[in-house]
C-alpha positions in Angstrom: 0.0 0.0 0.0 3.0 2.2 0.6 4.1 1.8 -2.9 0.9 3.2 -4.2 0.7 5.9 -1.6 -2.6 4.6 -0.4 -4.3 5.7 2.8 -7.8 5.6 4.1 -10.5 3.8 2.0 -7.7 3.2 -0.8 -6.2 0.6 1.6 -9.5 -1.4 1.1 -9.3 -0.9 -2.6 -6.0 -2.4 -2.7 -7.1 -5.4 -0.5 -10.0 -6.0 -3.1 -7.7 -6.0 -5.7 -5.4 -8.6 -3.9 -8.5 -10.9 -3.5 -9.2 -10.4 -7.3 -5.9 -12.0 -8.3 -6.1 -14.7 -5.5 -9.2 -16.1 -6.7 -8.5 -15.5 -10.3 -11.7 -13.8 -11.3 -11.9 -12.4 -14.8 -13.5 -9.0 -14.0 -13.9 -6.5 -11.1 -17.2 -4.8 -11.4 -17.2 -1.3 -9.6 -19.1 2.0 -9.8 -15.7 3.7 -9.0 -13.2 2.4 -11.6 -10.6 5.3 -10.9 -10.2 3.7 -7.6 -8.9 0.5 -9.0 -7.3 1.7 -12.2 -4.7 3.6 -10.2 -3.5 0.3 -8.7 -1.7 -0.6 -11.8 -2.4 -2.2 -15.4 -3.1 -5.7 -14.2 -6.0 -4.4 -12.1 -7.1 -1.9 -14.9 -7.5 -4.7 -17.3 -10.1 -6.3 -15.1 -12.0 -3.2 -14.2 -15.5 -3.0 -15.5 -18.3 -0.7 -14.8 -21.7 -2.5 -14.6 -24.5 -1.3 -16.9 
């Protein structure tokens, strides 16, 4: 979390991203894509806004 300068709620976003990789899901649905896109390209590829 320190590498991405995450504090407060951003820490939870980082933890969610770690779970996404641990359970090997193919997408991360969120209404706040910018919260996850900032975590790197690997996470950004999985981010999707539900329609």
